[in-house]
Every structure is written in structure tokens, then in C-alpha cells.
C-alpha positions as CSV (number, residue, x, y, z in Angstrom):
1,M,16.0,9.0,-23.5
2,T,12.3,9.6,-23.3
3,T,10.5,9.9,-26.6
4,I,7.1,11.5,-26.6
5,T,5.0,11.3,-29.8
6,F,1.9,13.5,-30.1
7,Y,-1.0,12.6,-32.3
8,K,-3.0,15.1,-34.1
9,T,-5.5,15.2,-37.0
10,D,-6.7,18.2,-38.9
11,G,-4.7,20.4,-36.4
12,F,-6.3,18.9,-33.3
13,Y,-4.1,17.2,-30.7
14,Y,-5.8,14.2,-29.3
15,G,-3.2,12.0,-27.7
16,F,0.4,10.9,-27.2
17,E,2.8,8.1,-26.3
18,E,5.7,8.4,-23.9
19,K,8.4,5.7,-24.1
20,G,11.7,5.2,-22.3
21,H,13.5,6.6,-19.3
22,T,15.2,10.0,-19.5
23,G,18.5,8.8,-18.0
24,F,19.1,12.3,-16.6
25,E,19.9,10.8,-13.2
26,E,19.5,7.5,-11.4
27,A,16.0,6.2,-10.8
28,G,14.6,8.0,-7.7
29,N,16.8,11.1,-8.2
30,D,15.8,11.9,-11.8
31,V,14.1,15.4,-11.6
32,L,13.4,15.4,-15.3
33,C,11.6,12.1,-15.1
34,A,9.7,13.4,-12.1
35,A,8.7,16.6,-14.0
36,L,7.4,14.6,-17.0
37,S,5.4,12.2,-14.7
38,S,3.8,15.1,-12.9
39,M,2.9,17.0,-16.0
40,T,1.6,13.9,-17.7
41,L,-0.6,12.9,-14.8
42,L,-1.9,16.4,-14.4
43,L,-2.9,16.4,-18.0
44,I,-4.7,13.1,-17.8
45,N,-6.5,13.9,-14.6
46,S,-7.5,17.3,-15.9
47,I,-9.1,15.9,-19.1
48,E,-10.6,12.8,-17.5
49,V,-11.8,14.2,-14.1
50,A,-12.1,18.0,-14.4
51,Y,-13.5,18.0,-17.9
52,G,-15.3,14.7,-17.6
53,C,-14.1,13.3,-20.9
54,D,-13.7,9.7,-21.9
55,V,-10.0,8.8,-22.1
56,D,-8.2,5.7,-23.1
57,Y,-4.8,5.5,-21.4
58,R,-2.4,2.8,-20.4
59,I,0.6,3.1,-18.1
60,D,3.0,0.2,-18.1
61,E,4.4,0.0,-14.5
62,K,7.5,-1.8,-15.5
63,T,8.7,0.4,-18.4
64,T,6.7,3.5,-17.4
65,D,5.5,3.8,-21.0
66,I,2.3,5.7,-21.3
67,R,-0.3,5.8,-24.1
68,F,-3.1,8.4,-23.9
69,I,-5.9,9.0,-26.4
70,T,-9.1,11.1,-26.0
71,K,-11.7,11.4,-28.8
72,S,-13.1,14.4,-27.0
73,A,-10.5,16.6,-28.7
74,L,-11.9,15.8,-32.1
75,P,-14.9,17.4,-33.8
76,K,-16.3,14.2,-35.2
77,F,-16.6,12.7,-31.7
78,E,-17.3,15.7,-29.5
79,K,-20.3,17.9,-30.1
80,D,-19.4,20.5,-27.5
81,E,-17.0,22.8,-29.4
82,K,-15.8,24.5,-26.2
83,K,-14.9,21.1,-24.6
84,Q,-13.2,20.0,-27.8
85,F,-11.0,23.1,-28.0
86,A,-10.2,23.0,-24.3
87,V,-9.1,19.3,-24.4
88,S,-7.1,19.7,-27.6
89,G,-5.7,23.0,-26.2
90,L,-4.5,21.3,-23.0
91,I,-2.7,18.6,-25.0
92,Y,-1.1,21.2,-27.3
93,A,0.0,23.2,-24.2
94,Y,1.7,20.0,-22.9
95,F,3.4,19.7,-26.3
96,I,4.6,23.3,-26.1
97,Q,5.9,22.9,-22.6
98,L,7.8,19.8,-23.6
99,M,9.3,21.5,-26.6
100,D,10.7,24.2,-24.2
101,L,12.3,21.4,-22.1
102,V,13.8,19.8,-25.2
103,E,15.9,23.0,-25.7
104,E,17.7,22.3,-22.5
105,Y,17.5,18.6,-22.2
106,Y,17.8,17.5,-25.8
107,E,20.1,14.6,-24.8
108,Y,17.4,13.1,-22.6
109,L,14.1,14.1,-24.2
110,D,12.7,13.8,-27.8
111,V,9.3,15.3,-28.7
112,K,7.6,14.9,-32.0
113,E,4.2,15.1,-33.6
114,I,2.5,13.1,-36.3
115,E,-0.7,13.4,-38.2
116,R,-2.8,10.3,-37.6
117,E,-6.4,9.5,-37.9
118,I,-8.2,7.9,-35.0
């Protein structure tokens, strides 16, 4: 099972951690794992490259665990309010998309959110 925990503070999403393999299929044939990887990398690249934000992320090649944090989603670190809302909004959109997937793949995917200060 893959567990994805989203971090937010004062209603602003600013990061997440993904841990574990979905186990939906064997490695190399797991379409759920491939979908998660694609969505995750799209999100990271969008925030880091397209929006030009500083991000802190780590991908463990052996376990495929991912940790992603960006201060650009938080008012105390980002002065540009439009950028702040766009970044937090993208992370929230990822959360919503994953919650939709949980409805069908609840045996392979767990998504939660926690309030946590940076």
C-alpha cells in the first residue's frame, strides 16, 4: 500500500510524503504506481520549474519514498500572494485527485492530511 500524507498549516497545503508500493500489480506492470509517479513528478516540476519556486524534495530510489516541501505555499515565506495561492492550490488539487483514486483503490492507496508547522 502507498500512503500519502499531506502537510498543511492554516489551510495552506505546502508538502507531502509518499511511502510504500501500491501492490496493485507486479513492479513494471503497476498502472496505479505509474499514475502516482506521473502525477507526483508533474506537481514537483510545475512548482519548481514552471513557477520558479524553491522546493525541498527527496526521492529514495530503492524504496521510491518521496518527501516534498515548498515554503512558497505559505504566507510567512512567500510575499507574492498569487504565487502562494497557485502553489498551495496545485498541492491541494493533487490531494483532491488522490482522494478520488482512494474511492476505487482503497486497498492500495491511503491519503491523509495533517496540520503541521514548518
